Residue frames as qw, qx, qy, qz and C-alpha x, y, z in Angstrom:
[[0.189, -0.044, 0.340, -0.920, 67.50, 31.97, 16.27],
 [0.106, 0.345, 0.922, -0.141, 64.06, 30.81, 17.39],
 [0.081, -0.478, -0.458, -0.745, 62.18, 33.96, 16.32],
 [0.278, -0.320, 0.265, -0.866, 59.77, 36.06, 18.38],
 [0.822, -0.222, -0.173, -0.495, 57.09, 33.41, 18.67],
 [0.816, 0.050, -0.534, 0.215, 59.59, 30.69, 19.57],
 [0.235, 0.273, -0.515, 0.778, 61.06, 32.94, 22.25],
 [0.505, -0.310, 0.149, -0.792, 57.63, 33.68, 23.72],
 [0.905, -0.134, -0.310, -0.257, 56.71, 29.99, 23.80],
 [0.636, 0.184, -0.583, 0.471, 60.05, 29.25, 25.43],
 [0.104, -0.331, 0.413, -0.842, 59.15, 31.73, 28.16],
 [0.764, -0.234, -0.044, -0.600, 55.84, 29.96, 28.73],
 [0.878, 0.028, -0.473, 0.069, 57.58, 26.60, 28.94],
 [0.355, 0.301, -0.567, 0.679, 60.02, 28.04, 31.50],
 [0.411, -0.287, 0.305, -0.810, 56.97, 28.88, 33.64],
 [0.105, 0.042, 0.987, -0.115, 55.88, 25.22, 33.45],
 [0.545, 0.333, 0.195, -0.744, 52.69, 26.18, 31.62],
 [0.688, 0.220, 0.691, 0.027, 50.80, 23.73, 29.38],
 [0.293, 0.657, -0.372, -0.587, 52.21, 24.42, 25.89],
 [0.936, 0.301, 0.089, -0.158, 51.58, 21.98, 23.05],
 [0.684, -0.373, 0.472, 0.412, 54.73, 19.92, 22.35],
 [0.646, 0.754, 0.104, 0.060, 56.73, 20.83, 19.28],
 [0.674, -0.246, 0.201, 0.667, 59.97, 22.26, 17.94],
 [0.175, 0.899, -0.024, -0.401, 61.38, 25.31, 16.17],
 [0.750, 0.343, 0.253, 0.505, 63.04, 25.41, 12.76],
 [0.318, -0.719, -0.052, 0.616, 65.38, 28.35, 13.34],
 [0.342, 0.879, -0.078, -0.324, 66.51, 31.12, 11.02],
 [0.298, -0.509, 0.722, 0.362, 69.65, 29.16, 10.14],
 [0.573, 0.310, 0.749, 0.121, 67.48, 26.99, 7.86],
 [0.390, 0.884, 0.206, -0.156, 66.50, 30.07, 5.83],
 [0.048, -0.834, 0.463, 0.295, 70.15, 31.10, 5.43],
 [0.469, -0.227, 0.819, 0.241, 71.25, 27.61, 4.41],
 [0.568, 0.528, 0.631, 0.028, 68.47, 27.26, 1.84],
 [0.331, 0.930, 0.089, -0.133, 69.04, 30.65, 0.25],
 [0.284, -0.667, 0.578, 0.374, 72.77, 30.04, -0.07],
 [0.569, 0.086, 0.779, 0.249, 71.86, 27.40, -2.65],
 [0.003, -0.047, 0.499, 0.866, 70.41, 29.94, -5.09],
 [0.498, -0.059, -0.231, -0.833, 67.00, 29.93, -6.72],
 [0.726, -0.176, -0.627, -0.222, 66.14, 26.32, -5.94],
 [0.337, -0.531, 0.481, -0.611, 65.26, 26.10, -2.27],
 [0.800, -0.095, -0.588, -0.070, 65.79, 22.56, -1.05],
 [0.638, -0.718, 0.181, -0.213, 65.92, 21.76, 2.63],
 [0.161, 0.617, -0.761, 0.120, 69.43, 20.68, 3.69],
 [0.719, -0.040, -0.690, -0.079, 69.71, 16.94, 4.35],
 [0.290, 0.021, -0.704, 0.648, 70.83, 17.56, 7.94],
 [0.349, -0.035, 0.230, -0.908, 67.73, 19.70, 8.58],
 [0.728, -0.033, -0.439, -0.525, 65.42, 17.09, 7.04],
 [0.600, -0.013, -0.768, 0.226, 66.92, 14.46, 9.32],
 [0.066, 0.000, -0.573, 0.817, 66.47, 16.66, 12.39],
 [0.523, -0.037, -0.039, -0.850, 62.86, 17.47, 11.45],
 [0.750, -0.042, -0.589, -0.298, 62.02, 13.80, 10.96],
 [0.444, -0.011, -0.756, 0.481, 63.61, 12.93, 14.28],
 [0.159, -0.003, 0.390, -0.907, 61.63, 15.67, 16.05],
 [0.642, -0.047, -0.297, -0.706, 58.42, 14.49, 14.37],
 [0.625, -0.029, -0.780, 0.011, 59.03, 11.02, 15.75],
 [0.203, -0.075, -0.688, 0.693, 58.74, 12.43, 19.27],
 [0.417, 0.030, 0.105, -0.902, 55.32, 13.98, 18.63],
 [0.259, 0.150, 0.945, -0.135, 52.32, 11.71, 19.14],
 [0.470, 0.638, 0.396, -0.464, 49.96, 13.47, 16.71],
 [0.575, 0.232, 0.591, 0.516, 49.76, 13.13, 12.96],
 [0.183, 0.841, 0.337, 0.381, 48.28, 16.60, 12.45],
 [0.528, -0.226, -0.175, 0.800, 50.49, 19.61, 13.13],
 [0.064, 0.966, 0.234, -0.095, 50.12, 23.35, 13.51],
 [0.623, 0.171, 0.088, 0.758, 52.68, 25.51, 11.69],
 [0.132, -0.956, -0.254, 0.062, 53.05, 29.01, 13.13],
 [0.581, 0.135, -0.049, 0.801, 55.39, 31.95, 12.95],
 [0.153, -0.751, -0.296, 0.570, 55.64, 35.47, 14.29],
 [0.393, 0.919, 0.038, -0.018, 55.81, 38.68, 12.13],
 [0.325, 0.482, -0.161, -0.797, 57.22, 39.64, 9.70],
 [0.072, 0.110, -0.901, -0.413, 56.26, 36.35, 8.06],
 [0.412, 0.350, 0.683, -0.491, 52.55, 36.34, 8.89],
 [0.530, 0.585, -0.117, -0.603, 51.78, 37.60, 5.40],
 [0.276, 0.389, -0.841, -0.256, 53.78, 34.70, 3.99],
 [0.101, 0.039, 0.965, -0.239, 52.05, 32.14, 6.19],
 [0.499, 0.307, 0.300, -0.753, 48.61, 33.50, 5.31],
 [0.649, 0.387, -0.397, -0.521, 48.61, 31.62, 2.02],
 [0.372, 0.222, -0.900, 0.049, 49.55, 28.30, 3.59],
 [0.692, -0.452, -0.507, -0.245, 47.48, 25.86, 5.65],
 [0.342, -0.699, 0.401, -0.484, 47.58, 26.55, 9.35],
 [0.751, -0.287, 0.575, -0.154, 47.49, 22.82, 9.97],
 [0.565, 0.515, -0.586, -0.270, 49.21, 20.09, 8.03],
 [0.988, -0.149, -0.027, -0.043, 49.78, 16.36, 8.20],
 [0.587, -0.639, 0.411, 0.279, 53.16, 15.20, 9.39],
 [0.710, 0.095, 0.538, 0.444, 54.09, 13.70, 6.02],
 [0.376, 0.794, 0.300, 0.372, 53.45, 17.07, 4.34],
 [0.395, -0.860, -0.044, 0.321, 55.52, 19.15, 6.74],
 [0.568, -0.250, 0.370, 0.692, 58.72, 19.18, 4.68],
 [0.288, 0.507, 0.527, 0.618, 56.90, 20.63, 1.69],
 [0.196, -0.923, -0.321, -0.085, 55.22, 23.29, 3.87],
 [0.531, -0.683, 0.120, 0.486, 58.58, 24.28, 5.39],
 [0.522, 0.054, 0.472, 0.708, 60.18, 24.41, 1.95],
 [0.135, 0.723, 0.489, 0.469, 57.44, 26.70, 0.66],
 [0.353, -0.907, -0.183, 0.139, 57.63, 28.99, 3.68],
 [0.560, -0.521, 0.258, 0.590, 61.38, 29.37, 3.45],
 [0.474, 0.264, 0.531, 0.651, 61.36, 29.81, -0.31],
 [0.063, 0.762, 0.442, 0.469, 58.82, 32.64, -0.31],
 [0.434, -0.835, -0.185, 0.285, 60.10, 34.50, 2.74],
 [0.458, 0.788, -0.086, 0.402, 62.14, 37.56, 1.81],
 [0.142, -0.737, 0.491, -0.442, 63.76, 37.79, 5.26],
 [0.277, 0.168, -0.911, 0.254, 65.21, 35.20, 7.66],
 [0.683, -0.350, -0.098, -0.634, 62.36, 33.37, 9.38],
 [0.049, -0.169, 0.933, -0.315, 61.84, 30.87, 12.15],
 [0.636, -0.172, -0.468, -0.589, 58.94, 28.41, 12.07],
 [0.370, -0.230, 0.734, -0.520, 57.25, 26.85, 15.09],
 [0.591, -0.022, -0.706, -0.389, 55.85, 23.35, 14.56],
 [0.332, -0.205, 0.684, -0.616, 53.54, 21.97, 17.25],
 [0.002, 0.285, 0.958, 0.036, 51.17, 19.09, 17.79],
 [0.251, -0.367, -0.339, -0.829, 47.75, 20.41, 16.82],
 [0.080, 0.245, 0.758, -0.600, 45.33, 21.14, 19.62],
 [0.095, -0.409, -0.707, -0.569, 41.68, 21.10, 18.67],
 [0.198, 0.099, 0.378, -0.899, 39.11, 23.66, 19.77],
 [0.586, 0.079, -0.342, -0.730, 36.47, 21.84, 17.75],
 [0.267, 0.004, -0.960, 0.079, 36.25, 18.60, 19.69],
 [0.427, -0.580, -0.677, -0.151, 33.41, 17.50, 21.91],
 [0.247, -0.781, 0.086, -0.567, 32.34, 20.09, 24.48],
 [0.017, -0.966, -0.122, 0.229, 33.75, 21.69, 26.45],
 [0.644, -0.004, 0.293, 0.706, 36.32, 22.43, 23.71],
 [0.210, 0.941, 0.247, 0.096, 36.98, 25.93, 22.44],
 [0.585, 0.171, -0.084, 0.788, 39.42, 28.80, 22.28],
 [0.209, -0.930, -0.301, 0.021, 39.73, 32.17, 23.90],
 [0.445, 0.446, -0.230, 0.742, 41.86, 35.09, 24.84],
 [0.527, -0.765, -0.343, 0.143, 42.44, 36.69, 28.19],
 [0.211, 0.752, -0.269, 0.564, 44.20, 39.75, 29.57],
 [0.536, -0.055, -0.668, 0.514, 46.23, 39.31, 32.72],
 [0.066, -0.529, -0.503, 0.681, 44.40, 42.38, 34.04],
 [0.326, 0.847, 0.417, -0.053, 42.03, 44.99, 32.62],
 [0.587, 0.157, 0.163, 0.778, 44.22, 46.99, 30.18],
 [0.004, -0.712, -0.228, -0.664, 42.11, 50.13, 30.68],
 [0.520, -0.777, -0.003, -0.355, 41.49, 50.23, 34.42],
 [0.285, 0.534, -0.711, 0.358, 44.35, 48.03, 35.57],
 [0.745, -0.383, 0.290, -0.464, 42.20, 46.06, 38.01],
 [0.238, -0.435, 0.869, 0.005, 43.84, 42.81, 39.07],
 [0.704, 0.210, 0.636, -0.238, 40.96, 40.55, 38.04],
 [0.227, -0.130, 0.724, 0.638, 41.64, 39.13, 34.53],
 [0.573, 0.501, 0.185, -0.622, 39.28, 39.82, 31.65],
 [0.035, 0.283, -0.819, -0.498, 38.59, 38.00, 28.40],
 [0.784, 0.178, 0.068, -0.591, 36.28, 35.58, 26.63],
 [0.316, -0.178, 0.923, 0.126, 36.00, 31.93, 25.71],
 [0.630, 0.288, -0.265, -0.671, 34.27, 30.60, 22.59],
 [0.340, -0.055, 0.937, -0.061, 32.77, 27.12, 22.67],
 [0.281, 0.488, 0.788, 0.248, 30.90, 26.38, 19.48],
 [0.043, 0.680, 0.359, 0.638, 28.40, 29.21, 19.07],
 [0.514, -0.804, -0.289, 0.073, 28.59, 30.18, 22.72],
 [0.369, 0.534, -0.293, 0.702, 30.73, 33.04, 23.99],
 [0.638, -0.697, -0.326, 0.024, 31.32, 33.32, 27.71],
 [0.083, -0.888, 0.344, -0.295, 33.36, 35.39, 30.14],
 [0.382, 0.367, -0.783, 0.326, 36.26, 34.01, 32.12],
 [0.391, -0.190, 0.604, -0.668, 34.02, 33.92, 35.19],
 [0.854, 0.151, 0.042, -0.496, 31.46, 31.83, 33.30],
 [0.685, 0.405, -0.605, 0.016, 34.25, 29.56, 32.07],
 [0.055, 0.346, -0.788, 0.507, 35.42, 29.01, 35.64],
 [0.631, -0.048, 0.438, -0.639, 31.92, 28.08, 36.71],
 [0.884, 0.291, -0.148, -0.334, 31.56, 25.61, 33.86],
 [0.863, 0.223, -0.354, 0.283, 35.10, 24.19, 34.06],
 [0.495, -0.863, 0.092, -0.030, 36.43, 24.92, 37.55],
 [0.810, -0.304, 0.273, 0.420, 39.72, 23.05, 37.12],
 [0.572, 0.419, 0.301, 0.637, 40.59, 24.63, 33.74],
 [0.049, -0.917, -0.156, -0.364, 39.44, 28.05, 34.95],
 [0.612, -0.766, 0.142, 0.139, 41.66, 27.87, 38.02],
 [0.770, -0.072, 0.330, 0.541, 44.61, 26.68, 35.93],
 [0.390, 0.683, 0.279, 0.552, 44.08, 29.54, 33.47],
 [0.242, -0.949, -0.027, -0.198, 44.03, 32.18, 36.20],
 [0.727, -0.550, 0.255, 0.324, 47.23, 30.76, 37.68],
 [0.686, 0.252, 0.354, 0.584, 48.81, 30.86, 34.21],
 [0.161, 0.873, 0.200, 0.416, 47.80, 34.51, 33.74],
 [0.475, -0.871, 0.113, 0.042, 49.44, 35.47, 37.02],
 [0.768, -0.269, 0.353, 0.462, 52.67, 33.71, 36.00],
 [0.539, 0.546, 0.339, 0.544, 52.69, 35.37, 32.59],
 [0.051, -0.956, -0.072, -0.281, 52.31, 38.84, 34.11],
 [0.627, -0.715, 0.235, 0.199, 55.10, 38.14, 36.58],
 [0.759, 0.055, 0.376, 0.529, 57.35, 37.12, 33.66],
 [0.381, 0.572, 0.317, 0.653, 56.68, 40.14, 31.44],
 [0.278, -0.383, -0.370, 0.800, 56.01, 42.58, 34.31],
 [0.231, 0.172, -0.136, -0.948, 53.19, 44.25, 32.40],
 [0.709, 0.296, 0.355, -0.533, 49.68, 43.64, 31.06],
 [0.072, -0.250, 0.868, 0.424, 49.67, 40.70, 28.65],
 [0.772, 0.201, -0.072, -0.599, 47.23, 39.11, 26.25],
 [0.296, -0.246, 0.923, 0.005, 47.12, 35.32, 26.43],
 [0.710, 0.174, -0.362, -0.579, 45.53, 33.12, 23.78],
 [0.325, -0.231, 0.884, -0.245, 44.48, 29.64, 24.87],
 [0.616, 0.019, -0.609, -0.499, 42.69, 26.50, 23.77],
 [0.555, -0.202, 0.679, -0.437, 40.65, 24.08, 25.83],
 [0.502, 0.223, -0.742, -0.383, 40.60, 20.63, 24.26],
 [0.725, -0.296, -0.594, -0.184, 37.96, 18.40, 25.83],
 [0.640, -0.753, -0.145, -0.040, 38.53, 20.07, 29.18],
 [0.769, -0.248, 0.035, 0.587, 42.34, 20.28, 28.94],
 [0.043, 0.970, -0.006, -0.238, 43.97, 23.72, 28.89],
 [0.737, 0.148, 0.193, 0.631, 46.69, 24.68, 26.39],
 [0.083, -0.844, 0.005, 0.531, 48.40, 28.07, 26.33],
 [0.728, 0.556, 0.295, 0.273, 48.97, 29.10, 22.70],
 [0.451, 0.452, -0.036, 0.768, 50.77, 32.44, 23.06],
 [0.358, -0.825, -0.324, 0.295, 51.28, 35.39, 25.39],
 [0.475, 0.353, 0.077, 0.802, 52.48, 38.88, 24.60],
 [0.142, -0.432, -0.341, 0.823, 52.57, 42.31, 26.27],
 [0.170, 0.692, 0.576, 0.400, 49.85, 44.74, 25.14],
 [0.066, 0.381, -0.067, 0.920, 49.33, 48.48, 25.29],
 [0.362, -0.599, -0.689, 0.187, 47.53, 49.68, 28.38],
 [0.082, -0.903, -0.189, -0.378, 46.27, 52.88, 29.94],
 [0.152, 0.560, -0.473, 0.664, 48.15, 55.14, 32.31],
 [0.673, -0.451, 0.230, -0.540, 45.78, 54.03, 35.08],
 [0.993, -0.019, -0.114, -0.005, 46.76, 50.42, 34.47],
 [0.606, 0.462, -0.393, 0.514, 50.44, 51.36, 34.44],
 [0.208, -0.599, 0.392, -0.666, 50.03, 53.12, 37.80],
 [0.873, -0.315, 0.130, -0.349, 48.33, 50.10, 39.37],
 [0.932, 0.189, -0.223, 0.216, 51.08, 47.80, 38.07],
 [0.343, 0.563, -0.412, 0.629, 53.79, 50.14, 39.38],
 [0.477, -0.548, 0.324, -0.606, 52.10, 50.37, 42.79],
 [0.974, -0.157, 0.025, -0.158, 51.98, 46.57, 42.89],
 [0.354, -0.707, 0.588, 0.170, 55.73, 46.57, 42.32],
 [0.778, 0.083, 0.603, 0.153, 55.64, 44.26, 39.30],
 [0.609, 0.617, 0.374, 0.331, 56.12, 46.56, 36.32],
 [0.417, 0.282, 0.061, 0.862, 57.53, 49.70, 34.80],
 [0.040, -0.415, -0.364, 0.833, 56.83, 53.15, 36.17],
 [0.406, 0.736, 0.504, -0.197, 53.82, 54.98, 34.68],
 [0.113, 0.842, -0.228, -0.476, 56.14, 57.52, 33.01],
 [0.089, -0.446, 0.797, 0.396, 58.00, 54.79, 31.12],
 [0.443, 0.275, 0.853, -0.020, 54.97, 52.73, 30.13],
 [0.160, 0.061, -0.493, -0.853, 53.66, 53.29, 26.60],
 [0.182, 0.347, 0.865, -0.313, 49.93, 53.19, 27.13],
 [0.006, 0.569, 0.635, 0.523, 46.51, 54.16, 25.95],
 [0.276, -0.859, -0.390, -0.184, 44.77, 57.33, 27.00],
 [0.590, -0.426, -0.132, 0.673, 47.96, 59.04, 28.12]]
């Protein structure tokens, strides 16, 4: 199994959105390792597959991510790692996880490069009022700007982001939060997940014919 995060990223890829290249080490790896007892060594077949997948990535620095319930486990490990250290990071993650886990390994995207690089989050629509226009912020160095300001500064990336937000909402059929990175002007979508929203937002989504009815939507201020 690819885990929650792997499944969400798979949905983004199915929408042809710009997701950093990578691969998923599924929950089967956890089961195989823990069958061996106290010593948690990665199976030879898994090591071979990981090395083969690494050969297809063109970056030496990687991002290792996972969805809950293993966030507490991952908190003590580096968010980024060099390719030649990945096997040790995976071994440590699997060894210390008390439940089956899946790990997402991706080429690292940098929000710290030369401007206009940065990261941000956006909502596909206002989660309180339900208005169609997306909301959110983008952080570039010490500057924080709205999505409108981002579009004025980087028209191409801003337009691509708004198109991505519309696709994400059509996939999940509800208000979603999207995290993204802009690396020297290039947009990457990092994650997207449904979020709680108000009854007013649920009504607007239902009237637009893209989501659940207001009565069935778990929201804020209801």
